[in-house]
N, C-alpha and C positions, 0 to 999 in steps of 0.2 A: 349231340353236343355241338355247340356253335361257338365261334370265336367272337371277339369284340366286334360291335357294330362298326361298319365302315362309314365314317363320316366325311370321306374325301369327296364324294359325289354330291351334287345338288339334290335337295329333297330330303325326306326323312331317312334316318339311319336304319340299316337293315342288318340283321345278324346272318352272316354267311355260314353255310355248313362247314364244319371244321376240316373235313377232307379236302374240300375245294381250296380252303385257305392254305392248308399245308402244301398242297400241290403247287400253288402259286408262289409261296415262299421258297420252296425248293428250287423252282425255276429261276426266281430272282437271285438267289444265292449262287446258283450255277453260272449265271451270267457274269459274275465277278471272278470266275475261276482264274487262278494265277496271280491275283492281286490281293494280298493279305489285308492291306489297310481298307480297300474297298469292300472286301468281304466282311470285315469287322463292322464297318459302318452300316452295311446292309442288314446285318444281324440285329443291331440295335434299333434301327428304324422299323424292321419287321416286327420286333417284339412289342413295341408300343402300339402297333396297329393290330396285333393279333391277340395278345393276352388281355382279357378284360381287366379294366381298372388300372392298368400299368400306365403311369404318367411319365416316367423317365426310365431309361435303360442305359447301363454302362457295361463295358467289358473290361475286366481287370486281369492283369498278369501278376501273380504273387510269387515272389522269389524268396525262398528260404524262410517263409512264414514271418517275414519282417518288412520286406520292401514290397510296395504295391505300385505297379505301373498302370496308369489309365491308358487304354489303347483306343477306345471308341466310346462316344457318349452322345446322348440326344439333348442334353442341357448341362449346365454347370454343376447341378446337384450330384451326379455320380462321381465327378472328379473331386468335389468337396468331401464326399463321404469316404472316398479312397484315401485322401490326404488325412482325414480324421483318424481312420483306422491305423494308418502308418505312424502317425504321431503318438497315438495312445497305446500302440502295440496291442490292441484288442479289437475284436469285432468278428463277424461271421466269416469274412474272407481270410482272416488270419487263424481261424480256429475250426469251426464246425464244418465248413465246406470242404476241408481236406479229408474228413472221414465220411461225410454224407454227400450224396449226389445232389440233394436238394435241402436247403435250409430256409424255412419260412418263419419270419418274425411278424406275428400278428399285431403286436402292440410294442413298437420300438421303445417308447417312453417307459413302459412297465417291464421290459425284459431284464431279468436279473443276472443273465449270463455275463453280460458286459456292461456293468453299471455306468462307467464313465462314458463309454461309447453311446449308450442308450440316452443319457442326458443330453449330450452334445448333438447327436444325430437328430433327436426330436426338436432341438432348438433350430436346426437347419431346415426343418419342415418335413422330416420323414416320419410318417405315421406307421407305415408297414413296409416290409420289403421281402423279396425272395431272392435267393442266390442259387444258381444252378452251376454245377461243376461241368466244365467243357472238356478239360483234359488235365491229367497229372503226368508230368515228365520230369522224373528225378525230383529236384527241389523247386520245380516251377509248376504252378497251377494256373489254369485259365478259368475264369468264372464270368457268367452272365448274371448281372444284378438288376432287378426290377424294383421300382420305387413307386409309392403312392403317398399322398398327403394324409389320408384318413387311416386310422387304425382299423384293422379287420377288413381291409379292402380286398384281400386275396383269400379265396376259398379253395376247396379241394379241386374244383373244376379249373380254376385259374392255374393251380399248381400242375394239373395234368397237361393242360395246354402248353404251359411253360416248359415242361419236360419234353414234350414232343418237339417243340421249337428248338430246344437246346440240343436234342439229338441231331436234327437237321443241321444246326449250326456247327456242331462238332465235326460232322462229316465234311461240310463245305470248307471249314477252316483248315482241316487236315489236308484236303485236296489242294487248296490255294497255297499252303506252305510247301507242299511237296513240289508243285509246279515252280514256285519261286526258287526253291533250292536247286531244282534241275537247271533252271535258266542261269542261276548264279554259278553253278558248277561248269556249265558249258562256257560261260563268259570267262571264268578263271582259266579254263584250259586254253581258250583262245589267246589270252594275254600271255600265259606261260609259253605257248607255242611261238608267239611273235618275238618274245624276249630271246628264246633259244635261237630263232632265226637270225636275230641281230648278232648274237655272239658267234654263231657258226660262220656268218659272212665276214664279220670283222676279223676274227682270229683263226679262220679256217679250221674250226672244230667240228667234231662229229656231234650228232644230236645228243648222245649220252654224255659227251664231255661238256657240252653247253649246259645241260641240265645239272651236271655235277658242280659247275661254277655257281649257278643260281642257288643250289642247295647249300653250298659251303658259305656263301654270303648270308643266306637266311639264318644259318646256325650261328655264324660269327656275330651278326648284328641282333640276334634274337628277334627276328621279324618273320612274319609269315611269308612263305615262298611267293604267293601271288602278289603281295605288296612289293617285294623286291622286283619281281618281273614287271609290275605296272610302272614303277619308277623308271626302270630301264627303258621301257617303250615310250614313256612320256618325255624323258630328258635325254635319252641316248647314252646315259652314263650309268655304270654299275654303282649302286649305293656303296659308299665307303671306299670308292676308288676302283678303277678298272682292274679286274683280276683275270689274268690269262691262266690257262691250265698249267700245272707243273710240268 
């Protein structure tokens, strides 16, 4: 099995062995570790280079089977299709891809599952498409969507390659989000620690007492603790007025 011909170099295009392609893709995605947006963009660009006949790729986050957020794309087409599905409340990302890891639409114009979507998507220039489930987390789903202008552009081999790429992409994305969350957690702890230090110095409080002040303000103002702490460190004032311990 071979991946799509590599047309980036000068000279005739050559089909590279799939194992070599996937190894290279895995390395490229790993290079973006810790940066979710860069990882998403790397996935989309890798998909159009790797999956035969894929002319455009987009990654969509679907919330509650009704809202679609375009997260990365190689052209305007994926975003237009996402907007179309959200407006019509129908399409593969709002339906089939929740139950199936792969949804292949060989002839968009003739697909009877989503008649309105089929008509308007074909008018946008979509002849065929494939959707790959990247993750399901509660009421949120991530999908990698591939598009081609011609009907019947994707065969079983294209689907198999897309599935392998989606598996690599899911692992890379999970790793990037984990690292990003760790960094955010460390940053939040630093901010809270700085805010506690300000209160301890200013009011001669213990660490527990200073944390109690921040927690009470957070509850009274219905704001996240880190937001209260960040405002204190930025402005020097406790949100809602300076609060000493009782």
